[in-house]
A tleap script that builds the chain and sets N, CA, C and O, in Angstrom:
source leaprc.protein.ff14SB
mol = sequence {
  NMET ALA PRO THR ASP ARG PRO ALA THR ASP
  ALA PRO LEU THR PRO ALA ALA PHE HIE VAL
  LEU VAL ALA LEU ALA GLY GLY ASP LEU HIE
  GLY TYR ALA ILE LEU LYS GLU VAL GLU GLU
  ARG THR GLU GLY ALA VAL ARG LEU SER THR
  GLY THR LEU TYR GLY LEU VAL ARG ARG PHE
  LEU GLU ASP GLY TRP ILE ALA GLU THR PRO
  ARG ARG ARG GLY GLN ALA ASP ASP PRO ARG
  ARG ARG THR TYR ARG LEU THR PRO GLU GLY
  ARG GLN VAL ALA ALA ALA GLU ALA ARG ARG
  LEU GLU ALA MET VAL ALA ALA ALA ARG ASP
  ARG ARG LEU LEU ARG GLY PRO CALA
}
set mol.1.N position { 0.851 -1.185 0.000 }
set mol.1.CA position { 0.000 0.000 0.000 }
set mol.1.C position { 0.890 1.238 0.000 }
set mol.1.O position { 1.815 1.351 0.804 }
set mol.2.N position { 0.608 2.138 -0.884 }
set mol.2.CA position { 1.378 3.381 -0.978 }
set mol.2.C position { 1.016 4.284 0.182 }
set mol.2.O position { -0.100 4.205 0.697 }
set mol.3.N position { 1.946 5.154 0.613 }
set mol.3.CA position { 1.668 6.041 1.752 }
set mol.3.C position { 0.378 6.832 1.606 }
set mol.3.O position { -0.310 7.062 2.600 }
set mol.4.N position { 0.035 7.251 0.407 }
set mol.4.CA position { -1.160 8.070 0.240 }
set mol.4.C position { -2.443 7.252 0.214 }
set mol.4.O position { -3.529 7.829 0.275 }
set mol.5.N position { -2.354 5.914 0.125 }
set mol.5.CA position { -3.539 5.061 0.101 }
set mol.5.C position { -4.162 4.887 1.482 }
set mol.5.O position { -5.332 4.516 1.581 }
set mol.6.N position { -3.430 5.139 2.523 }
set mol.6.CA position { -3.898 4.900 3.883 }
set mol.6.C position { -4.371 6.216 4.495 }
set mol.6.O position { -3.617 7.188 4.535 }
set mol.7.N position { -5.614 6.250 4.970 }
set mol.7.CA position { -6.096 7.504 5.564 }
set mol.7.C position { -5.405 7.793 6.890 }
set mol.7.O position { -5.012 6.878 7.614 }
set mol.8.N position { -5.263 9.074 7.195 }
set mol.8.CA position { -4.603 9.482 8.436 }
set mol.8.C position { -5.407 9.093 9.668 }
set mol.8.O position { -4.865 9.087 10.774 }
set mol.9.N position { -6.685 8.770 9.505 }
set mol.9.CA position { -7.525 8.410 10.648 }
set mol.9.C position { -7.603 6.902 10.845 }
set mol.9.O position { -8.449 6.423 11.600 }
set mol.10.N position { -6.743 6.156 10.186 }
set mol.10.CA position { -6.725 4.708 10.313 }
set mol.10.C position { -6.550 4.325 11.782 }
set mol.10.O position { -5.490 4.565 12.361 }
set mol.11.N position { -7.574 3.737 12.385 }
set mol.11.CA position { -7.523 3.400 13.809 }
set mol.11.C position { -8.427 2.214 14.049 }
set mol.11.O position { -9.277 1.947 13.199 }
set mol.12.N position { -8.313 1.512 15.097 }
set mol.12.CA position { -7.372 1.790 16.179 }
set mol.12.C position { -5.988 1.218 15.890 }
set mol.12.O position { -5.831 0.252 15.144 }
set mol.13.N position { -5.013 1.838 16.494 }
set mol.13.CA position { -3.647 1.325 16.441 }
set mol.13.C position { -3.465 0.351 17.590 }
set mol.13.O position { -4.175 0.421 18.594 }
set mol.14.N position { -2.519 -0.552 17.442 }
set mol.14.CA position { -2.175 -1.396 18.583 }
set mol.14.C position { -1.491 -0.507 19.614 }
set mol.14.O position { -0.922 0.524 19.255 }
set mol.15.N position { -1.536 -0.888 20.887 }
set mol.15.CA position { -0.817 -0.093 21.886 }
set mol.15.C position { 0.659 0.078 21.541 }
set mol.15.O position { 1.205 1.169 21.708 }
set mol.16.N position { 1.311 -0.977 21.063 }
set mol.16.CA position { 2.734 -0.873 20.721 }
set mol.16.C position { 2.950 0.152 19.611 }
set mol.16.O position { 3.875 0.961 19.687 }
set mol.17.N position { 2.105 0.123 18.584 }
set mol.17.CA position { 2.240 1.070 17.479 }
set mol.17.C position { 2.056 2.501 17.974 }
set mol.17.O position { 2.818 3.395 17.610 }
set mol.18.N position { 1.051 2.707 18.797 }
set mol.18.CA position { 0.801 4.049 19.319 }
set mol.18.C position { 1.985 4.537 20.153 }
set mol.18.O position { 2.398 5.688 20.015 }
set mol.19.N position { 2.529 3.694 21.003 }
set mol.19.CA position { 3.668 4.093 21.838 }
set mol.19.C position { 4.883 4.476 20.986 }
set mol.19.O position { 5.597 5.421 21.321 }
set mol.20.N position { 5.118 3.761 19.901 }
set mol.20.CA position { 6.258 4.086 19.030 }
set mol.20.C position { 6.036 5.443 18.370 }
set mol.20.O position { 6.954 6.262 18.315 }
set mol.21.N position { 4.834 5.686 17.872 }
set mol.21.CA position { 4.563 6.984 17.245 }
set mol.21.C position { 4.666 8.124 18.254 }
set mol.21.O position { 5.189 9.191 17.933 }
set mol.22.N position { 4.172 7.906 19.467 }
set mol.22.CA position { 4.266 8.938 20.506 }
set mol.22.C position { 5.735 9.214 20.844 }
set mol.22.O position { 6.125 10.368 21.018 }
set mol.23.N position { 6.540 8.168 20.935 }
set mol.23.CA position { 7.968 8.356 21.222 }
set mol.23.C position { 8.608 9.227 20.145 }
set mol.23.O position { 9.380 10.134 20.457 }
set mol.24.N position { 8.292 8.957 18.882 }
set mol.24.CA position { 8.885 9.728 17.786 }
set mol.24.C position { 8.302 11.128 17.673 }
set mol.24.O position { 8.915 11.999 17.056 }
set mol.25.N position { 7.134 11.364 18.255 }
set mol.25.CA position { 6.565 12.717 18.262 }
set mol.25.C position { 7.437 13.670 19.070 }
set mol.25.O position { 7.366 14.886 18.893 }
set mol.26.N position { 8.257 13.116 19.955 }
set mol.26.CA position { 9.152 13.928 20.762 }
set mol.26.C position { 10.446 14.290 20.069 }
set mol.26.O position { 11.211 15.106 20.583 }
set mol.27.N position { 10.710 13.703 18.912 }
set mol.27.CA position { 11.939 14.001 18.182 }
set mol.27.C position { 12.531 12.753 17.558 }
set mol.27.O position { 12.057 11.642 17.798 }
set mol.28.N position { 13.561 12.940 16.763 }
set mol.28.CA position { 14.226 11.840 16.066 }
set mol.28.C position { 14.884 10.898 17.066 }
set mol.28.O position { 15.537 11.336 18.013 }
set mol.29.N position { 14.702 9.591 16.845 }
set mol.29.CA position { 15.279 8.584 17.732 }
set mol.29.C position { 15.746 7.375 16.933 }
set mol.29.O position { 15.198 7.076 15.872 }
set mol.30.N position { 16.760 6.681 17.445 }
set mol.30.CA position { 17.152 5.399 16.870 }
set mol.30.C position { 16.398 4.307 17.634 }
set mol.30.O position { 15.777 4.575 18.662 }
set mol.31.N position { 16.459 3.097 17.131 }
set mol.31.CA position { 15.661 2.001 17.684 }
set mol.31.C position { 15.785 1.804 19.180 }
set mol.31.O position { 14.775 1.743 19.882 }
set mol.32.N position { 17.012 1.704 19.682 }
set mol.32.CA position { 17.198 1.478 21.114 }
set mol.32.C position { 16.623 2.637 21.922 }
set mol.32.O position { 16.046 2.425 22.988 }
set mol.33.N position { 16.775 3.853 21.422 }
set mol.33.CA position { 16.228 5.022 22.129 }
set mol.33.C position { 14.700 4.977 22.147 }
set mol.33.O position { 14.084 5.406 23.123 }
set mol.34.N position { 14.084 4.467 21.086 }
set mol.34.CA position { 12.626 4.310 21.083 }
set mol.34.C position { 12.219 3.326 22.172 }
set mol.34.O position { 11.298 3.600 22.940 }
set mol.35.N position { 12.894 2.189 22.245 }
set mol.35.CA position { 12.590 1.188 23.280 }
set mol.35.C position { 12.689 1.794 24.674 }
set mol.35.O position { 11.811 1.583 25.511 }
set mol.36.N position { 13.756 2.544 24.924 }
set mol.36.CA position { 13.969 3.149 26.246 }
set mol.36.C position { 12.940 4.233 26.540 }
set mol.36.O position { 12.445 4.328 27.663 }
set mol.37.N position { 12.613 5.052 25.542 }
set mol.37.CA position { 11.617 6.113 25.714 }
set mol.37.C position { 10.261 5.526 26.112 }
set mol.37.O position { 9.615 6.019 27.037 }
set mol.38.N position { 9.837 4.482 25.419 }
set mol.38.CA position { 8.553 3.848 25.727 }
set mol.38.C position { 8.585 3.263 27.133 }
set mol.38.O position { 7.644 3.440 27.907 }
set mol.39.N position { 9.648 2.578 27.455 }
set mol.39.CA position { 9.755 1.977 28.788 }
set mol.39.C position { 9.746 3.037 29.887 }
set mol.39.O position { 9.064 2.875 30.899 }
set mol.40.N position { 10.491 4.110 29.697 }
set mol.40.CA position { 10.553 5.171 30.706 }
set mol.40.C position { 9.227 5.920 30.824 }
set mol.40.O position { 8.757 6.187 31.930 }
set mol.41.N position { 8.620 6.262 29.671 }
set mol.41.CA position { 7.371 7.022 29.700 }
set mol.41.C position { 6.246 6.227 30.347 }
set mol.41.O position { 5.354 6.808 30.966 }
set mol.42.N position { 6.277 4.893 30.210 }
set mol.42.CA position { 5.231 4.052 30.795 }
set mol.42.C position { 5.639 3.491 32.157 }
set mol.42.O position { 4.959 2.632 32.719 }
set mol.43.N position { 6.753 3.989 32.671 }
set mol.43.CA position { 7.284 3.525 33.963 }
set mol.43.C position { 7.420 2.006 34.000 }
set mol.43.O position { 7.112 1.365 35.005 }
set mol.44.N position { 7.886 1.441 32.884 }
set mol.44.CA position { 8.153 0.013 32.801 }
set mol.44.C position { 6.938 -0.852 32.482 }
set mol.44.O position { 7.074 -2.066 32.332 }
set mol.45.N position { 5.763 -0.254 32.377 }
set mol.45.CA position { 4.546 -1.035 32.093 }
set mol.45.C position { 4.565 -1.590 30.665 }
set mol.45.O position { 3.977 -2.638 30.400 }
set mol.46.N position { 5.234 -0.894 29.755 }
set mol.46.CA position { 5.333 -1.356 28.369 }
set mol.46.C position { 6.803 -1.524 28.030 }
set mol.46.O position { 7.589 -0.579 28.104 }
set mol.47.N position { 7.154 -2.732 27.659 }
set mol.47.CA position { 8.514 -3.036 27.213 }
set mol.47.C position { 8.402 -3.733 25.877 }
set mol.47.O position { 7.979 -4.886 25.801 }
set mol.48.N position { 8.780 -3.035 24.829 }
set mol.48.CA position { 8.691 -3.582 23.486 }
set mol.48.C position { 9.885 -4.481 23.199 }
set mol.48.O position { 11.010 -4.167 23.587 }
set mol.49.N position { 9.646 -5.586 22.528 }
set mol.49.CA position { 10.758 -6.421 22.073 }
set mol.49.C position { 11.343 -5.786 20.817 }
set mol.49.O position { 10.678 -4.995 20.148 }
set mol.50.N position { 12.575 -6.131 20.503 }
set mol.50.CA position { 13.184 -5.587 19.294 }
set mol.50.C position { 12.439 -6.081 18.058 }
set mol.50.O position { 12.320 -5.349 17.076 }
set mol.51.N position { 11.938 -7.311 18.094 }
set mol.51.CA position { 11.175 -7.836 16.963 }
set mol.51.C position { 9.914 -7.031 16.715 }
set mol.51.O position { 9.593 -6.707 15.572 }
set mol.52.N position { 9.194 -6.705 17.790 }
set mol.52.CA position { 7.987 -5.891 17.666 }
set mol.52.C position { 8.343 -4.511 17.128 }
set mol.52.O position { 7.702 -4.015 16.201 }
set mol.53.N position { 9.368 -3.892 17.714 }
set mol.53.CA position { 9.754 -2.549 17.287 }
set mol.53.C position { 10.114 -2.524 15.815 }
set mol.53.O position { 9.591 -1.698 15.067 }
set mol.54.N position { 10.998 -3.412 15.384 }
set mol.54.CA position { 11.465 -3.327 14.006 }
set mol.54.C position { 10.415 -3.784 13.001 }
set mol.54.O position { 10.468 -3.380 11.839 }
set mol.55.N position { 9.469 -4.611 13.415 }
set mol.55.CA position { 8.321 -4.914 12.561 }
set mol.55.C position { 7.480 -3.671 12.342 }
set mol.55.O position { 7.040 -3.396 11.226 }
set mol.56.N position { 7.256 -2.913 13.426 }
set mol.56.CA position { 6.515 -1.655 13.312 }
set mol.56.C position { 7.277 -0.629 12.481 }
set mol.56.O position { 6.693 0.051 11.637 }
set mol.57.N position { 8.569 -0.519 12.718 }
set mol.57.CA position { 9.391 0.432 11.953 }
set mol.57.C position { 9.279 0.125 10.460 }
set mol.57.O position { 9.086 1.031 9.649 }
set mol.58.N position { 9.399 -1.145 10.102 }
set mol.58.CA position { 9.307 -1.537 8.694 }
set mol.58.C position { 7.933 -1.144 8.110 }
set mol.58.O position { 7.846 -0.591 7.014 }
set mol.59.N position { 6.873 -1.442 8.866 }
set mol.59.CA position { 5.526 -1.103 8.407 }
set mol.59.C position { 5.341 0.409 8.292 }
set mol.59.O position { 4.787 0.895 7.306 }
set mol.60.N position { 5.803 1.150 9.299 }
set mol.60.CA position { 5.642 2.608 9.294 }
set mol.60.C position { 6.433 3.262 8.160 }
set mol.60.O position { 5.977 4.243 7.573 }
set mol.61.N position { 7.601 2.731 7.853 }
set mol.61.CA position { 8.371 3.236 6.716 }
set mol.61.C position { 7.598 3.012 5.420 }
set mol.61.O position { 7.505 3.914 4.588 }
set mol.62.N position { 7.040 1.806 5.248 }
set mol.62.CA position { 6.267 1.483 4.047 }
set mol.62.C position { 5.029 2.370 3.923 }
set mol.62.O position { 4.668 2.794 2.826 }
set mol.63.N position { 4.379 2.648 5.065 }
set mol.63.CA position { 3.157 3.448 5.066 }
set mol.63.C position { 3.423 4.948 5.004 }
set mol.63.O position { 2.495 5.735 4.821 }
set mol.64.N position { 4.680 5.348 5.153 }
set mol.64.CA position { 5.020 6.766 5.097 }
set mol.64.C position { 4.760 7.506 6.404 }
set mol.64.O position { 4.701 8.736 6.413 }
set mol.65.N position { 4.603 6.779 7.503 }
set mol.65.CA position { 4.344 7.408 8.800 }
set mol.65.C position { 5.634 7.862 9.480 }
set mol.65.O position { 5.623 8.792 10.286 }
set mol.66.N position { 6.732 7.206 9.155 }
set mol.66.CA position { 8.045 7.622 9.649 }
set mol.66.C position { 9.001 7.623 8.472 }
set mol.66.O position { 8.715 7.041 7.426 }
set mol.67.N position { 10.136 8.279 8.647 }
set mol.67.CA position { 11.182 8.301 7.626 }
set mol.67.C position { 12.523 8.169 8.333 }
set mol.67.O position { 12.689 8.598 9.475 }
set mol.68.N position { 13.459 7.577 7.643 }
set mol.68.CA position { 14.813 7.494 8.182 }
set mol.68.C position { 15.460 8.858 8.014 }
set mol.68.O position { 15.369 9.473 6.951 }
set mol.69.N position { 16.110 9.323 9.060 }
set mol.69.CA position { 16.780 10.617 8.963 }
set mol.69.C position { 18.145 10.417 8.320 }
set mol.69.O position { 18.781 9.383 8.525 }
set mol.70.N position { 18.596 11.387 7.552 }
set mol.70.CA position { 19.918 11.256 6.934 }
set mol.70.C position { 21.010 11.256 8.002 }
set mol.70.O position { 20.907 11.935 9.023 }
set mol.71.N position { 22.048 10.483 7.738 }
set mol.71.CA position { 23.187 10.466 8.664 }
set mol.71.C position { 23.915 11.792 8.563 }
set mol.71.O position { 24.126 12.328 7.476 }
set mol.72.N position { 24.293 12.305 9.719 }
set mol.72.CA position { 25.041 13.567 9.738 }
set mol.72.C position { 26.534 13.283 9.575 }
set mol.72.O position { 27.061 12.295 10.087 }
set mol.73.N position { 27.180 14.159 8.863 }
set mol.73.CA position { 28.618 14.014 8.648 }
set mol.73.C position { 29.346 14.053 9.986 }
set mol.73.O position { 29.075 14.908 10.829 }
set mol.74.N position { 30.270 13.120 10.169 }
set mol.74.CA position { 31.052 13.075 11.386 }
set mol.74.C position { 30.333 12.424 12.558 }
set mol.74.O position { 30.822 12.461 13.687 }
set mol.75.N position { 29.183 11.832 12.298 }
set mol.75.CA position { 28.441 11.178 13.375 }
set mol.75.C position { 29.286 10.019 13.907 }
set mol.75.O position { 29.687 9.137 13.148 }
set mol.76.N position { 29.549 10.027 15.199 }
set mol.76.CA position { 30.458 9.055 15.801 }
set mol.76.C position { 29.774 7.731 16.129 }
set mol.76.O position { 30.453 6.744 16.413 }
set mol.77.N position { 28.463 7.693 16.096 }
set mol.77.CA position { 27.746 6.469 16.436 }
set mol.77.C position { 28.041 5.350 15.446 }
set mol.77.O position { 28.640 5.563 14.392 }
set mol.78.N position { 27.607 4.168 15.814 }
set mol.78.CA position { 27.695 2.988 14.976 }
set mol.78.C position { 27.056 3.296 13.617 }
set mol.78.O position { 25.912 3.747 13.574 }
set mol.79.N position { 27.765 3.064 12.512 }
set mol.79.CA position { 27.209 3.385 11.194 }
set mol.79.C position { 25.968 2.555 10.843 }
set mol.79.O position { 25.213 2.920 9.941 }
set mol.80.N position { 25.756 1.443 11.551 }
set mol.80.CA position { 24.561 0.624 11.305 }
set mol.80.C position { 23.329 1.203 11.982 }
set mol.80.O position { 22.207 0.802 11.674 }
set mol.81.N position { 23.524 2.128 12.887 }
set mol.81.CA position { 22.401 2.713 13.635 }
set mol.81.C position { 21.586 3.626 12.737 }
set mol.81.O position { 22.113 4.542 12.105 }
set mol.82.N position { 20.300 3.357 12.697 }
set mol.82.CA position { 19.379 4.155 11.908 }
set mol.82.C position { 18.542 5.022 12.842 }
set mol.82.O position { 18.110 4.569 13.902 }
set mol.83.N position { 18.319 6.255 12.447 }
set mol.83.CA position { 17.503 7.176 13.230 }
set mol.83.C position { 16.246 7.480 12.425 }
set mol.83.O position { 16.292 7.605 11.201 }
set mol.84.N position { 15.120 7.597 13.131 }
set mol.84.CA position { 13.835 7.783 12.482 }
set mol.84.C position { 13.157 9.045 12.975 }
set mol.84.O position { 13.388 9.507 14.092 }
set mol.85.N position { 12.306 9.595 12.103 }
set mol.85.CA position { 11.518 10.765 12.477 }
set mol.85.C position { 10.072 10.522 12.066 }
set mol.85.O position { 9.794 9.763 11.137 }
set mol.86.N position { 9.178 11.164 12.755 }
set mol.86.CA position { 7.757 11.103 12.440 }
set mol.86.C position { 7.488 12.013 11.253 }
set mol.86.O position { 7.959 13.150 11.234 }
set mol.87.N position { 6.748 11.543 10.271 }
set mol.87.CA position { 6.370 12.374 9.125 }
set mol.87.C position { 5.079 13.120 9.476 }
set mol.87.O position { 4.423 12.787 10.462 }
set mol.88.N position { 4.716 14.114 8.687 }
set mol.88.CA position { 3.431 14.791 8.937 }
set mol.88.C position { 2.251 13.808 8.937 }
set mol.88.O position { 1.340 13.938 9.755 }
set mol.89.N position { 2.263 12.831 8.029 }
set mol.89.CA position { 1.186 11.842 8.009 }
set mol.89.C position { 1.205 10.994 9.288 }
set mol.89.O position { 0.152 10.696 9.853 }
set mol.90.N position { 2.392 10.612 9.737 }
set mol.90.CA position { 2.507 9.845 10.977 }
set mol.90.C position { 1.997 10.629 12.169 }
set mol.90.O position { 1.366 10.072 13.067 }
set mol.91.N position { 2.274 11.925 12.174 }
set mol.91.CA position { 1.772 12.785 13.261 }
set mol.91.C position { 0.244 12.838 13.224 }
set mol.91.O position { -0.398 12.819 14.274 }
set mol.92.N position { -0.339 12.904 12.036 }
set mol.92.CA position { -1.803 12.906 11.910 }
set mol.92.C position { -2.394 11.592 12.426 }
set mol.92.O position { -3.413 11.594 13.117 }
set mol.93.N position { -1.758 10.487 12.091 }
set mol.93.CA position { -2.237 9.176 12.536 }
set mol.93.C position { -2.181 9.091 14.060 }
set mol.93.O position { -3.138 8.648 14.695 }
set mol.94.N position { -1.064 9.514 14.645 }
set mol.94.CA position { -0.916 9.472 16.108 }
set mol.94.C position { -1.935 10.387 16.779 }
set mol.94.O position { -2.524 10.021 17.796 }
set mol.95.N position { -2.143 11.571 16.218 }
set mol.95.CA position { -3.112 12.510 16.794 }
set mol.95.C position { -4.533 11.958 16.696 }
set mol.95.O position { -5.322 12.113 17.628 }
set mol.96.N position { -4.864 11.314 15.574 }
set mol.96.CA position { -6.198 10.723 15.417 }
set mol.96.C position { -6.420 9.625 16.449 }
set mol.96.O position { -7.505 9.510 17.020 }
set mol.97.N position { -5.397 8.825 16.683 }
set mol.97.CA position { -5.523 7.758 17.690 }
set mol.97.C position { -5.642 8.351 19.086 }
set mol.97.O position { -6.409 7.843 19.904 }
set mol.98.N position { -4.902 9.410 19.371 }
set mol.98.CA position { -4.998 10.065 20.682 }
set mol.98.C position { -6.409 10.609 20.900 }
set mol.98.O position { -6.957 10.498 21.996 }
set mol.99.N position { -6.990 11.193 19.862 }
set mol.99.CA position { -8.369 11.698 19.978 }
set mol.99.C position { -9.355 10.551 20.205 }
set mol.99.O position { -10.296 10.686 20.987 }
set mol.100.N position { -9.142 9.426 19.522 }
set mol.100.CA position { -10.008 8.266 19.696 }
set mol.100.C position { -9.933 7.764 21.139 }
set mol.100.O position { -10.958 7.467 21.752 }
set mol.101.N position { -8.729 7.673 21.668 }
set mol.101.CA position { -8.542 7.219 23.052 }
set mol.101.C position { -9.145 8.213 24.038 }
set mol.101.O position { -9.744 7.822 25.040 }
set mol.102.N position { -8.981 9.496 23.746 }
set mol.102.CA position { -9.547 10.536 24.604 }
set mol.102.C position { -11.073 10.416 24.663 }
set mol.102.O position { -11.669 10.584 25.726 }
set mol.103.N position { -11.697 10.128 23.529 }
set mol.103.CA position { -13.155 9.957 23.496 }
set mol.103.C position { -13.579 8.736 24.303 }
set mol.103.O position { -14.620 8.758 24.959 }
set mol.104.N position { -12.791 7.685 24.260 }
set mol.104.CA position { -13.107 6.485 25.048 }
set mol.104.C position { -13.023 6.779 26.544 }
set mol.104.O position { -13.865 6.325 27.319 }
set mol.105.N position { -12.010 7.535 26.945 }
set mol.105.CA position { -11.865 7.905 28.359 }
set mol.105.C position { -13.026 8.806 28.776 }
set mol.105.O position { -13.545 8.666 29.883 }
set mol.106.N position { -13.435 9.718 27.916 }
set mol.106.CA position { -14.574 10.596 28.227 }
set mol.106.C position { -15.840 9.765 28.427 }
set mol.106.O position { -16.637 10.049 29.322 }
set mol.107.N position { -16.023 8.749 27.603 }
set mol.107.CA position { -17.190 7.876 27.750 }
set mol.107.C position { -17.133 7.117 29.068 }
set mol.107.O position { -18.159 6.944 29.727 }
set mol.108.N position { -15.964 6.670 29.455 }
set mol.108.CA position { -15.806 5.974 30.737 }
set mol.108.C position { -16.113 6.917 31.898 }
set mol.108.O position { -16.719 6.507 32.888 }
set mol.109.N position { -15.700 8.169 31.781 }
set mol.109.CA position { -16.013 9.154 32.830 }
set mol.109.C position { -17.517 9.412 32.901 }
set mol.109.O position { -18.083 9.521 33.989 }
set mol.110.N position { -18.164 9.510 31.733 }
set mol.110.CA position { -19.613 9.717 31.698 }
set mol.110.C position { -20.359 8.598 32.413 }
set mol.110.O position { -21.418 8.826 32.997 }
set mol.111.N position { -19.812 7.403 32.368 }
set mol.111.CA position { -20.441 6.248 33.013 }
set mol.111.C position { -19.896 6.003 34.427 }
set mol.111.O position { -20.144 4.970 35.050 }
set mol.112.N position { -19.150 6.994 34.896 }
set mol.112.CA position { -18.580 6.968 36.248 }
set mol.112.C position { -17.634 5.790 36.503 }
set mol.112.O position { -17.524 5.289 37.622 }
set mol.113.N position { -16.960 5.367 35.440 }
set mol.113.CA position { -15.924 4.355 35.611 }
set mol.113.C position { -14.607 4.989 36.069 }
set mol.113.O position { -13.765 4.339 36.689 }
set mol.114.N position { -14.457 6.275 35.745 }
set mol.114.CA position { -13.295 7.055 36.170 }
set mol.114.C position { -13.794 8.341 36.802 }
set mol.114.O position { -14.887 8.817 36.496 }
set mol.115.N position { -12.992 8.887 37.672 }
set mol.115.CA position { -13.347 10.157 38.303 }
set mol.115.C position { -12.400 11.244 37.868 }
set mol.115.O position { -11.198 11.022 37.720 }
set mol.116.N position { -12.950 12.421 37.665 }
set mol.116.CA position { -12.142 13.618 37.419 }
set mol.116.C position { -11.204 13.509 36.251 }
set mol.116.O position { -11.208 12.517 35.521 }
set mol.117.N position { -10.389 14.544 36.075 }
set mol.117.CA position { -9.405 14.555 34.993 }
set mol.117.C position { -8.312 13.528 35.231 }
set mol.117.O position { -8.053 13.117 36.362 }
set mol.118.N position { -7.682 13.129 34.150 }
set mol.118.CA position { -6.611 12.124 34.226 }
set mol.118.C position { -5.438 12.631 34.999 }
set mol.118.O position { -4.449 11.915 35.160 }
savepdb mol mol.pdb
quit
């Protein structure tokens, strides 16, 4: 599927997919940094395997939701390390999923399953 064939409101995302997009919304990251960001942001509740992460990365690259950032001249890191950034379409997808989740939480509050603001 070409990047333009997939609507930006494609939802729901899996929790792992959403966490990866949210991590990249904070800036360019390489794979290990994505894993650590997700783990830290969720206080250890979500720990992605490398297989899960790189399967998502491959899919997101194909769908045009993320892009590999160009290597900077003189970069001292391992030359095999790839860094990724969220594309505008990827940001739209993540935002659409966040709105969907927000609506679900609002419905839970309406039914008194949750109290007050998050």
